[in-house]
BAPATOR-614407 format. One line per field, with one value per residue (C-alpha): chain; x, y, z; residue in three letters. Coordinates in Angstrom, 2 decimals, padded with zeros to 5 digits. Each point is the difference from the previous one (the first is absolute). Layout:
ch <- A | ...
xx <- X | ...
yy <- Y | ...
zz <- Z | ...
aa <- ALA | ...
This chain:
ch <- A | A | A | A | A | A | A | A | A | A | A | A | A | A | A | A | A | A | A | A | A | A | A | A | A | A | A | A | A | A | A | A | A | A | A | A | A | A | A | A | A | A | A | A | A | A | A | A | A | A | A | A | A | A | A | A | A | A | A | A | A | A | A | A | A | A | A | A | A | A | A | A | A | A | A | A | A | A | A | A | A | A | A | A | A | A | A | A | A | A | A | A | A | A | A | A | A | A | A | A | A | A | A | A | A | A | A | A | A | A | A | A | A | A | A | A | A | A | A | A | A | A | A | A | A | A | A | A | A | A | A | A | A | A | A | A | A | A | A | A | A | A | A | A | A | A | A | A | A | A | A | A | A | A | A | A | A | A | A | A | A | A | A | A | A | A | A | A | A | A | A | A | A | A | A | A | A | A | A | A | A | A | A | A | A | A | A | A | A | A | A | A | A | A | A | A | A | A | A | A | A | A | A | A | A | A | A | A | A | A | A | A | A | A | A | A | A | A | A | A | A | A | A | A | A | A | A | A | A | A | A | A | A | A | A | A | A | A | A | A | A | A | A | A | A | A | A | A | A | A | A | A | A | A | A | A | A | A | A | A | A | A | A | A | A | A | A | A | A | A | A | A | A | A | A | A | A | A | A | A | A | A | A | A | A | A | A | A | A | A | A | A | A | A | A | A | A | A | A | A | A | A | A | A | A | A | A | A | A | A | A | A | A | A | A | A | A | A | A | A | A | A | A | A | A | A | A | A | A | A | A | A | A | A | A | A | A | A | A | A | A | A | A | A | A | A | A | A | A | A | A | A | A | A | A | A | A | A | A | A | A | A | A | A | A | A
xx <- 101.95 | 003.85 | 002.96 | 000.86 | -003.32 | -000.96 | 001.18 | -001.36 | 000.48 | 003.70 | 000.82 | -000.85 | 003.52 | 001.78 | 002.43 | -002.37 | -001.82 | 002.12 | -000.21 | -004.23 | -000.55 | 002.27 | -001.83 | -003.49 | 001.27 | 000.51 | -002.94 | -001.63 | 002.12 | -000.63 | -003.67 | -001.88 | -001.79 | -002.51 | 000.75 | 001.48 | -002.12 | 000.99 | -002.20 | -000.14 | -001.21 | 000.95 | 002.24 | 000.91 | -003.66 | 000.94 | 000.56 | 001.48 | 003.21 | 000.88 | -000.88 | -002.99 | 001.97 | 003.17 | -001.95 | -001.99 | 003.19 | 001.38 | -003.15 | 000.40 | 003.48 | -000.76 | -003.11 | -000.97 | -004.24 | -000.32 | -002.85 | -001.13 | -001.54 | -003.84 | -000.02 | 002.62 | 000.44 | 000.83 | 000.72 | 000.42 | -001.77 | -001.60 | 001.44 | 003.56 | 000.84 | 000.73 | -003.18 | -000.13 | -002.28 | -001.56 | -000.14 | -003.71 | -001.69 | -001.19 | 002.84 | -001.39 | 000.45 | 003.34 | 001.17 | -000.77 | 001.52 | 003.18 | 000.31 | 000.92 | 003.77 | 002.89 | 001.85 | -001.26 | 001.71 | -001.42 | 000.59 | -000.84 | -002.83 | -000.60 | -000.92 | -004.38 | -001.90 | -003.61 | -002.02 | -002.04 | -000.18 | -002.11 | -000.95 | 000.08 | 002.60 | 003.31 | 002.53 | 002.93 | -000.35 | 003.39 | 001.33 | 003.18 | 003.44 | 001.96 | 002.80 | -002.37 | -001.13 | 002.42 | -001.26 | 001.38 | -001.32 | 002.01 | -000.17 | 000.89 | -001.68 | 001.00 | 003.96 | -001.24 | -001.01 | 003.19 | 001.93 | -002.27 | 000.12 | 003.91 | 000.45 | -002.00 | 002.20 | -002.47 | 001.50 | -000.57 | -001.33 | -002.67 | -001.82 | -000.21 | -004.18 | -000.70 | -002.18 | -001.77 | -004.07 | -002.39 | -003.59 | -002.55 | -003.72 | -001.79 | -001.09 | -003.82 | -002.08 | 000.78 | -002.68 | -001.13 | -000.19 | -001.90 | -002.73 | -000.53 | -000.46 | -003.97 | 000.98 | -000.18 | 003.67 | 001.30 | 003.22 | 001.99 | -001.87 | 001.19 | 003.61 | 000.00 | -001.24 | 002.52 | 002.91 | -001.05 | -000.26 | 002.81 | 002.46 | 003.64 | 001.90 | -002.69 | -000.05 | -002.51 | -000.75 | -001.33 | -002.12 | -002.54 | -000.01 | -002.40 | -002.02 | 003.95 | 000.93 | 000.65 | 001.43 | 003.59 | -000.62 | -002.05 | 002.58 | 003.08 | 000.06 | -001.16 | 002.69 | 002.41 | -000.96 | 000.74 | -002.42 | -000.26 | -001.79 | -000.99 | 003.07 | -001.44 | -003.41 | -000.76 | -002.82 | -000.92 | 003.46 | -001.34 | -001.22 | 002.77 | 002.67 | -001.34 | -000.24 | 003.96 | 000.71 | -001.53 | 001.66 | 003.50 | -000.33 | -002.57 | 000.53 | -000.90 | -003.49 | -001.27 | -002.43 | -001.77 | -001.81 | -001.57 | -001.86 | -003.07 | 000.12 | 003.61 | -000.81 | -001.90 | 002.90 | 001.52 | -002.43 | 000.93 | 002.64 | -002.16 | -000.27 | 003.80 | -000.27 | -002.42 | 001.92 | 003.03 | -001.71 | 002.04 | -000.36 | -001.60 | -002.84 | -001.06 | -002.04 | -002.27 | -000.46 | -003.62 | -001.20 | -001.54 | 001.87 | 003.36 | 000.35 | 003.80 | -001.35 | -002.55 | 002.51 | 002.40 | -002.98 | -000.82 | 003.71 | -000.27 | -002.82 | -002.18 | -003.98 | -000.90 | -002.59 | -002.65 | -003.05 | 000.68 | 003.40 | 002.21 | 003.04 | -002.44 | -001.63 | 003.41 | 001.53 | -003.13 | 000.26 | -003.69 | -002.23 | 000.33 | 002.16 | 002.78 | -000.47 | 003.38 | -000.94 | -001.44 | 002.85 | 002.42 | -001.69 | -000.19 | 003.65 | -000.01 | 000.69 | -002.45 | 000.42 | -001.51 | -001.57 | -001.96 | 000.40 | -002.00 | 001.07 | 003.38 | -000.85 | -001.23 | 003.60 | 001.66 | -001.07 | 000.33 | 003.42 | 001.47 | -001.54 | 001.51 | 003.20 | -000.17 | -000.81 | 002.24 | -000.75 | -001.69 | -002.86 | -002.05 | -001.50 | -002.53 | 000.27 | -003.21 | 000.66 | -002.20
yy <- 112.94 | -001.15 | 002.34 | -000.10 | 001.55 | 002.28 | 003.22 | 000.83 | 002.99 | -000.29 | -001.93 | 002.31 | 001.87 | -003.49 | -002.19 | -001.56 | 002.97 | 000.76 | -003.33 | 000.33 | 003.19 | -000.96 | -003.35 | 002.08 | 002.20 | -002.88 | -001.20 | 003.08 | 000.79 | -003.59 | -000.01 | 000.03 | 003.02 | 000.77 | -003.38 | 001.59 | 001.81 | 002.58 | -000.61 | 002.80 | 000.50 | 001.81 | 003.02 | -000.81 | 001.74 | 003.32 | 002.89 | 002.43 | -002.44 | -000.56 | -003.47 | -000.03 | 001.79 | -002.32 | -002.98 | 001.46 | 000.83 | -003.48 | -001.36 | 002.31 | -000.80 | -004.35 | 000.05 | -001.58 | 001.14 | 001.56 | -001.15 | 000.46 | -001.89 | -000.15 | 001.01 | 002.48 | 002.51 | 003.04 | 000.83 | 003.53 | 000.53 | 002.11 | 002.80 | -000.86 | -002.36 | -003.68 | -002.10 | -003.71 | -002.90 | -001.27 | -003.77 | -001.27 | -000.76 | -003.57 | -002.66 | -001.71 | 003.66 | 000.49 | -002.87 | 000.16 | 003.31 | -001.04 | -002.89 | 001.98 | 000.81 | -002.37 | 002.67 | 000.98 | 002.96 | 000.86 | 003.23 | 000.65 | -002.42 | -003.88 | -002.55 | 000.88 | -002.68 | -000.71 | 002.03 | -003.57 | -003.52 | -000.69 | -004.08 | 000.56 | 003.12 | 000.35 | -000.82 | 002.33 | 002.99 | -000.41 | -003.23 | 001.41 | -002.12 | 001.12 | 000.79 | 002.56 | 002.17 | 002.72 | 001.12 | 003.44 | -000.05 | 003.65 | 001.63 | 002.98 | -000.37 | 003.08 | -001.58 | -002.88 | 000.98 | 002.39 | -003.31 | -001.50 | 002.63 | -000.14 | -003.49 | 000.75 | 002.50 | 002.83 | 003.47 | 001.71 | 003.26 | -001.92 | -000.99 | 003.93 | 000.35 | 002.65 | 002.69 | 000.42 | -000.81 | -001.23 | 001.51 | -001.01 | -000.09 | 003.16 | 000.19 | -000.24 | -002.50 | -001.37 | 000.41 | -003.10 | 000.09 | 003.66 | -001.90 | -002.63 | 002.63 | -001.02 | -004.26 | -001.74 | -001.07 | -003.07 | -001.43 | 001.27 | 003.68 | 000.24 | -001.35 | 002.74 | 003.24 | -001.28 | 000.16 | 003.06 | 002.17 | -001.28 | 002.86 | 000.28 | -001.61 | -001.74 | -002.98 | -002.91 | -002.55 | -002.79 | -002.37 | -000.05 | -003.49 | -001.30 | 003.82 | 001.22 | -002.91 | 002.57 | 003.12 | -001.32 | 000.80 | 002.87 | 001.71 | -000.74 | 003.61 | 001.72 | 002.84 | -001.88 | -001.42 | -002.76 | -003.07 | -002.06 | -003.54 | -002.67 | -002.04 | -003.51 | -001.42 | 001.77 | 002.41 | 003.44 | 001.80 | 002.65 | 002.54 | -000.43 | 000.38 | 003.24 | 001.31 | -001.06 | 001.60 | 003.24 | 000.38 | -000.98 | 002.23 | 003.02 | 001.99 | -003.11 | -000.56 | -003.43 | -002.01 | -003.14 | -002.02 | -002.94 | -002.52 | 000.00 | -003.22 | 000.32 | 003.39 | -001.31 | -001.02 | 002.82 | 002.61 | 001.49 | 001.46 | 003.07 | 000.86 | 000.43 | 001.96 | 002.11 | 000.67 | 001.14 | 001.54 | -002.06 | 000.75 | -003.32 | -000.79 | -003.34 | -001.29 | -002.95 | -002.46 | -000.88 | -003.30 | -001.34 | -003.11 | -001.96 | -000.36 | -001.29 | -002.70 | -000.99 | -000.40 | -002.39 | -001.80 | -000.94 | -000.63 | -002.57 | -001.13 | 000.48 | 000.61 | 003.65 | 000.52 | -001.60 | 002.52 | -001.37 | -000.67 | 000.62 | 001.31 | 002.57 | 001.01 | 000.46 | 001.98 | 002.16 | 003.44 | 001.31 | -001.47 | 002.92 | 002.21 | 001.83 | 003.96 | 001.13 | 003.95 | -000.59 | -001.94 | 002.13 | 003.26 | -002.13 | -000.38 | 003.60 | 000.22 | 002.55 | 000.61 | -003.57 | -000.28 | -002.74 | -000.14 | -002.32 | 001.09 | 001.25 | 003.67 | -000.25 | -001.79 | 002.66 | 002.84 | -001.25 | -001.02 | 003.20 | 002.06 | -002.61 | 000.27 | 003.73 | 000.12 | -000.55 | -002.84 | -003.30 | -001.16 | -002.88 | -001.02 | -002.94 | -001.32 | -001.85 | -002.85 | -003.02
zz <- -113.90 | 000.13 | 000.38 | -003.29 | -000.68 | 002.73 | 001.09 | 003.69 | 002.32 | 001.56 | -003.03 | -003.21 | 000.86 | 000.85 | -001.32 | -002.50 | -000.60 | -003.41 | -001.35 | 000.86 | -002.06 | -002.64 | -000.43 | 000.15 | -002.47 | -002.36 | 000.63 | -001.05 | -003.15 | -001.06 | 000.05 | -003.45 | -000.29 | 002.53 | 001.54 | 003.06 | 003.06 | 002.93 | 002.63 | 002.45 | 003.50 | 003.12 | -000.78 | -003.59 | -000.79 | 001.64 | -002.32 | 002.81 | 000.65 | -003.57 | -000.10 | -002.16 | -003.05 | 000.43 | -000.42 | -003.04 | -001.55 | 000.53 | -001.36 | -002.95 | -000.51 | -000.02 | -001.65 | 003.35 | 001.26 | 002.77 | 002.65 | 003.52 | 002.29 | 000.36 | 003.71 | 000.07 | 003.22 | -002.24 | -003.65 | -001.32 | -003.11 | -002.93 | -001.99 | -001.25 | 002.60 | -001.27 | -000.56 | 001.23 | -000.66 | 002.76 | 001.08 | 000.07 | 003.37 | -000.86 | -000.02 | -003.45 | -002.15 | 001.91 | -000.82 | -003.31 | -000.17 | 001.17 | -002.03 | -003.20 | 002.07 | -000.15 | 002.38 | 002.88 | 002.63 | 002.94 | 001.61 | 003.75 | -000.30 | 000.62 | -002.99 | 000.13 | 001.12 | 000.00 | 002.83 | 000.52 | -001.05 | -002.30 | -000.82 | -003.60 | -000.37 | -000.44 | 003.37 | -001.46 | -002.20 | -000.83 | -001.93 | -001.17 | 001.35 | 003.05 | -002.42 | -002.13 | 003.17 | 001.40 | 003.36 | 001.07 | 003.61 | 000.99 | 002.93 | -002.83 | -003.12 | -001.72 | 000.97 | -001.32 | -003.42 | 000.07 | -000.04 | -002.35 | -002.46 | 000.62 | -001.00 | -003.49 | -000.71 | -000.03 | 000.85 | 003.32 | -001.98 | -001.38 | 003.60 | 000.95 | -000.28 | -002.86 | 001.22 | -003.65 | 000.02 | -002.37 | -000.24 | 002.22 | 000.27 | 001.47 | 002.94 | -001.56 | -001.19 | -003.29 | -002.89 | 000.69 | 003.69 | -000.48 | -002.71 | 003.20 | 002.72 | 000.31 | -000.15 | 002.95 | 001.66 | -001.05 | 001.37 | -003.20 | -000.13 | 003.75 | -000.56 | -003.46 | 002.57 | 002.48 | -002.16 | -002.64 | 003.55 | 002.27 | 000.57 | -000.77 | 002.52 | 001.88 | 001.75 | -000.57 | 002.04 | -001.50 | 001.66 | -002.66 | -000.97 | -002.27 | -000.90 | -001.01 | -002.67 | -002.39 | 001.95 | -000.50 | -003.88 | 000.59 | 002.26 | -002.59 | -001.11 | 002.87 | 001.75 | 001.92 | 003.06 | 002.54 | -000.34 | 003.41 | 000.26 | 001.97 | 000.30 | 001.43 | 001.18 | 002.84 | -001.59 | 001.75 | -000.66 | -001.65 | 002.18 | 002.83 | -002.63 | -001.50 | 003.53 | -000.11 | -003.03 | 000.52 | 003.48 | -001.68 | -003.16 | 001.36 | -003.54 | -001.86 | -000.82 | 000.95 | -001.53 | 001.32 | -002.86 | 002.34 | -000.51 | 002.49 | 001.66 | 000.57 | 001.20 | 003.26 | 001.17 | 001.09 | -000.64 | 003.58 | -001.85 | -001.56 | 003.56 | 000.06 | -003.21 | 001.51 | 003.33 | -001.57 | -002.95 | -002.79 | -004.01 | -000.77 | -002.20 | 000.14 | -002.65 | 001.04 | -003.09 | 001.67 | -001.65 | 003.09 | -000.20 | 000.39 | -003.59 | 000.54 | 002.60 | -002.82 | -002.54 | 002.42 | 000.95 | -003.59 | -000.65 | 002.66 | -001.69 | 003.30 | -000.94 | 000.92 | -003.03 | 001.16 | 001.26 | 003.51 | -000.37 | 003.26 | -001.56 | -001.90 | 003.21 | 002.20 | -003.47 | 000.09 | 001.51 | -000.68 | 002.53 | 001.06 | -002.30 | 001.93 | -000.15 | -000.57 | -000.14 | 003.42 | 001.12 | -000.53 | 001.28 | 002.94 | 000.36 | -000.32 | -003.83 | -000.83 | -004.18 | -000.31 | -003.12 | -002.28 | -004.32 | -002.17 | -003.40 | -001.63 | 000.24 | 003.52 | 001.01 | -001.80 | 001.40 | 003.49 | -000.58 | -001.38 | 002.98 | 002.40 | -001.25 | 000.07 | 003.73 | 002.76 | 002.51 | -000.35 | -002.30 | -001.20 | -003.01 | -000.15 | -003.71 | -000.28 | -002.51 | -001.38
aa <- MET | THR | GLU | ALA | THR | ALA | ALA | ARG | GLY | ASP | SER | LEU | PHE | GLY | PRO | ASN | ALA | ASP | ALA | PHE | PHE | ALA | GLY | CYS | ALA | SER | GLY | LEU | ARG | THR | SER | ALA | PRO | GLY | ALA | ALA | ALA | LEU | LEU | LEU | GLY | GLY | ASP | ALA | THR | LEU | ALA | ASP | ASN | GLY | ALA | LEU | HIS | ILE | ALA | ALA | THR | ILE | ALA | ALA | ALA | THR | GLY | ALA | ALA | LEU | LEU | CYS | GLU | ASN | GLY | PHE | ALA | ARG | ILE | ASP | ARG | GLY | ASP | ALA | LEU | PRO | ALA | LEU | THR | ARG | LEU | PRO | TYR | PHE | PRO | ARG | GLU | ALA | ALA | LYS | ALA | LEU | SER | ALA | PHE | SER | CYS | LEU | VAL | LEU | ILE | ASP | CYS | LYS | LEU | PRO | VAL | PRO | MET | PHE | GLY | TYR | ALA | SER | GLY | PRO | ARG | ASP | VAL | VAL | SER | LEU | SER | GLU | ASP | ALA | ILE | TRP | GLU | ILE | ASP | ALA | GLN | ASP | ALA | VAL | ALA | ALA | LEU | ARG | LYS | LEU | ALA | SER | ALA | LEU | ASP | ILE | PRO | LEU | ALA | ALA | LEU | THR | PRO | GLN | MET | ALA | THR | LYS | ALA | VAL | ALA | SER | ARG | GLU | LEU | SER | GLN | GLU | LEU | ARG | ALA | ALA | ARG | ASP | GLN | ALA | LEU | THR | PRO | PRO | LEU | LEU | CYS | ALA | VAL | VAL | ALA | ALA | LEU | GLN | PRO | ALA | ASN | ALA | ILE | VAL | VAL | ASP | GLU | SER | LEU | THR | SER | GLY | THR | GLU | TYR | TRP | MET | ARG | SER | ALA | ASN | ALA | PRO | ALA | PHE | SER | HIS | LEU | THR | LEU | THR | GLY | GLY | ALA | ILE | GLY | GLN | GLY | PRO | PRO | MET | ALA | VAL | GLY | ALA | ALA | VAL | ALA | CYS | PRO | THR | ARG | ARG | VAL | ILE | ASN | PHE | GLN | ALA | ASP | GLY | SER | GLY | LEU | TYR | SER | ALA | GLN | ALA | LEU | TRP | THR | GLN | ALA | ARG | GLU | GLN | LEU | ASP | ILE | VAL | THR | ILE | ILE | CYS | ALA | ASN | ASN | LYS | TYR | ASN | ILE | LEU | ARG | ILE | GLU | LEU | ALA | LEU | GLN | ARG | VAL | ASN | CYS | THR | ALA | SER | ALA | GLY | VAL | GLY | ARG | SER | LEU | THR | ASP | LEU | SER | GLN | PRO | SER | VAL | ASP | TRP | VAL | SER | LEU | ALA | LYS | GLY | PHE | GLY | VAL | ALA | ASN | ALA | THR | ARG | ALA | THR | THR | VAL | GLY | GLU | LEU | ALA | ASP | GLN | LEU | ALA | ALA | ALA | LEU | ALA | ARG | LYS | GLY | PRO | SER | LEU | ILE | GLU | ALA | CYS | LEU | PRO
């Protein structure tokens, strides 16, 4: 970014700030309908500081799309909170999604880049010219958003969060899920049950990876909650992040939606949960494989499909399968159960959410 097209930290309110925000506002105003986007990260995705509402107000006033990073640190979601469109994880899909825009405003985040390099994949996710990208790398996202709103002549009164709420899904299973009680768990059904039963004001620590693909969509109308995800490629963040969330917010229920392979990197966090009697429900997506690594190997055109393939063997967790119920109990989490059907998961999750202290549910997936 050049000085003319970037505002960073100490320059946010410096001598060039007014010109920068005026240019950014002009870019938003002059873009064709639906051709501009606000890409939010960091503190810009939070509701309690007002940033999320201000960003949504700017988007509504300018007709811009409201996007978020794929690997976000925290987004406040559900209920009457503004809805964001999450960028796809894989670079080809992310590049395609961003190609629809001719003006991109980054607020408290960096330009998205591919997680890995692919021989046949795009090197860059964003193909816009530099003068079409406005990077607000702010130490104070709220102040930066207010300054952008001012440049757009949006009244300050419009930036005050509204307290009205919309109807949300009941904390009971839908008729569709009740009819599927005896069905074997699949990733979509698992996501649907978690989203249907998570309580208001929950903190969902989401390292579900491939098993949780549908969770973002399924949880859109849940009661207001905070959604935390893996922000980089260092898998295993979920269980210790759940510990941190429960210690920081002891009055909020924490759900760790956790891939099994990633969870093995930091399973000792269960001992801390038991020692401190933290209110955490860990839901293990037990498909007995490192599925995300298999997908990445396939994208890298590494042959791991043959029966004797080294790649398939190294990403297999079924020789032997991990007994998460015994593992959890060995770490002191006494309330550990296994679910194979929709009904079993729903009953066990409801019971876990109703009790104090840590619980673990091994959700068996194909």
